[in-house]
C-alpha positions as CSV (number, residue, x, y, z in Angstrom):
1,M,-0.1,-0.1,0.2
2,T,2.9,2.5,0.7
3,R,3.4,2.1,-3.2
4,I,0.0,3.3,-3.8
5,R,0.7,6.5,-1.8
6,E,3.9,6.8,-3.9
7,L,2.2,6.6,-6.6
8,T,-0.7,9.1,-6.1
9,S,0.8,11.6,-4.1
10,P,1.4,15.3,-5.5
11,D,5.3,14.8,-6.3
12,A,4.5,11.9,-8.1
13,R,4.8,13.1,-11.9
14,L,5.7,10.2,-13.8
15,S,5.3,9.3,-17.7
16,P,2.4,7.7,-18.9
17,V,4.3,4.8,-19.6
18,L,5.8,4.6,-16.0
19,R,2.6,5.4,-14.4
20,R,1.3,2.3,-16.1
21,Q,3.8,-0.2,-15.2
22,A,3.9,1.0,-11.5
23,E,0.3,0.5,-11.3
24,R,0.9,-3.5,-13.1
25,E,3.1,-3.9,-10.2
26,V,0.3,-2.7,-7.6
27,R,-1.9,-4.8,-9.3
28,C,0.2,-7.3,-9.6
29,A,1.1,-7.4,-5.7
30,A,-2.5,-7.5,-4.6
31,V,-2.9,-10.9,-6.9
32,A,0.2,-12.4,-5.6
33,W,-1.5,-11.7,-1.8
34,S,-4.6,-12.8,-3.0
35,R,-3.6,-16.1,-4.3
36,A,-1.3,-16.5,-1.3
37,V,-4.9,-16.6,1.0
38,P,-6.5,-19.5,-0.9
39,G,-9.3,-19.8,1.9
40,A,-11.0,-16.1,1.8
41,S,-13.5,-15.4,-0.1
42,Y,-13.1,-12.4,-3.1
43,A,-15.4,-10.3,-0.7
44,E,-13.0,-10.8,2.3
45,K,-10.0,-10.6,0.4
46,G,-11.1,-7.2,-1.5
47,G,-12.2,-5.8,2.0
48,R,-8.5,-6.1,3.4
49,L,-7.0,-4.7,0.3
50,H,-9.3,-1.9,0.2
51,L,-10.9,-2.6,-3.1
52,S,-14.0,-4.4,-4.2
53,A,-14.5,-8.2,-4.9
54,R,-15.3,-7.2,-8.6
55,T,-12.2,-5.3,-9.3
56,L,-9.6,-8.2,-7.4
57,R,-11.9,-10.8,-9.9
58,H,-11.3,-8.8,-12.6
59,W,-7.2,-8.3,-12.1
60,V,-6.9,-11.9,-10.8
61,A,-8.8,-13.1,-13.9
62,G,-6.4,-10.4,-15.9
63,W,-2.8,-12.2,-14.2
64,R,-4.4,-15.6,-15.2
65,E,-5.1,-14.3,-18.8
66,N,-1.9,-12.4,-19.9
67,R,-0.2,-11.9,-16.4
68,L,-1.6,-8.4,-16.6
69,V,0.6,-7.3,-19.5
70,T,0.5,-3.4,-20.1
71,R,-0.2,-1.7,-23.3
72,S,0.8,1.2,-25.3
73,R,-2.1,3.9,-25.4
74,G,-2.5,7.0,-27.7
75,R,-2.0,7.5,-30.9
76,P,0.2,5.0,-33.3
77,A,3.7,6.1,-34.1
78,R,3.2,5.7,-38.1
79,P,0.3,5.0,-40.2
80,A,-1.4,1.4,-41.5
81,D,1.8,0.2,-44.1
82,S,0.8,-1.7,-47.3
83,D,0.4,-4.9,-45.7
84,D,-1.8,-3.4,-43.0
85,V,-4.4,-2.1,-45.8
86,A,-4.3,-5.3,-47.5
87,R,-5.0,-7.4,-44.6
88,M,-8.0,-5.2,-43.6
89,L,-9.5,-5.1,-47.1
90,G,-9.2,-8.8,-47.2
91,L,-11.0,-9.4,-43.2
92,L,-13.6,-6.9,-44.8
93,F,-14.0,-9.1,-47.8
94,V,-14.2,-12.1,-45.6
95,L,-16.1,-10.6,-42.3
96,G,-18.4,-8.0,-44.7
97,P,-19.0,-4.5,-44.9
98,S,-21.0,-4.3,-41.4
99,T,-18.3,-5.8,-39.5
100,G,-17.5,-3.1,-36.7
101,W,-14.0,-1.5,-36.0
102,D,-13.8,-3.4,-32.6
103,T,-13.8,-6.4,-34.3
104,L,-10.8,-5.4,-36.5
105,S,-8.8,-3.2,-34.0
106,P,-7.5,-6.6,-32.1
107,Y,-5.9,-7.5,-35.8
108,F,-4.2,-4.0,-35.9
109,E,-3.2,-3.0,-32.3
110,H,-0.8,-0.5,-34.1
111,V,-3.1,1.1,-36.5
112,S,-5.5,4.2,-35.3
113,F,-9.1,4.6,-36.4
114,R,-7.5,7.2,-38.1
115,W,-5.9,5.6,-40.2
116,A,-7.6,3.0,-41.2
117,R,-10.8,5.2,-42.4
118,P,-9.5,5.6,-46.0
119,T,-9.1,1.9,-46.2
120,E,-13.1,2.0,-46.1
121,T,-12.7,4.4,-49.6
122,R,-10.5,1.8,-51.2
123,S,-12.8,-1.1,-50.3
124,A,-15.9,0.7,-52.1
125,R,-14.1,1.0,-55.1
126,G,-12.5,-2.4,-55.3
127,P,-14.0,-5.3,-56.3
128,Y,-16.7,-6.2,-54.1
129,G,-17.6,-2.2,-53.8
130,P,-21.2,-2.4,-55.1
131,A,-21.8,-4.6,-52.3
132,L,-20.8,-2.2,-49.8
133,R,-22.6,0.5,-51.3
134,G,-25.8,1.7,-49.6
135,R,-25.3,-0.1,-46.3
136,E,-23.9,0.9,-43.0
137,G,-20.2,0.2,-43.0
138,I,-17.7,-0.2,-40.2
139,F,-16.3,2.9,-40.2
140,D,-20.1,4.8,-39.9
141,S,-21.2,2.8,-37.0
142,F,-17.9,3.0,-35.3
143,T,-18.2,7.4,-35.9
144,A,-22.1,6.9,-34.8
145,S,-21.2,4.9,-31.7
146,H,-18.1,7.0,-30.5
147,S,-19.6,10.5,-31.4
């Protein structure tokens, strides 16, 4: 808990990357402590850590899934390259024009929505473009849900 106080103090001016890594350390310590007390329920463990049982359960599940790995956030440093664009067009062809950005984004983690938007224009002009016209596409549904 001393680590949490260090992170939340007014003096703590960490970069976002360092802050996420430090937050991961705290989560990992909470999960390790939780695993060391096997007989208690999540509500009891969460109460001792001053966390909700749901939060602790989520952290434990994250530990089991991917060891609470931290991901970079923010705009990607570079635009989509030609391979990414080709893969996006291929997935749109296979999955159909109503595929959402939430479905595509895990396959293209380093490509932002901004850089992927021209792909829709290319796909509308491509060989299956007529199938896309008049239907709500991935970027229309994304923009409508996130505006």
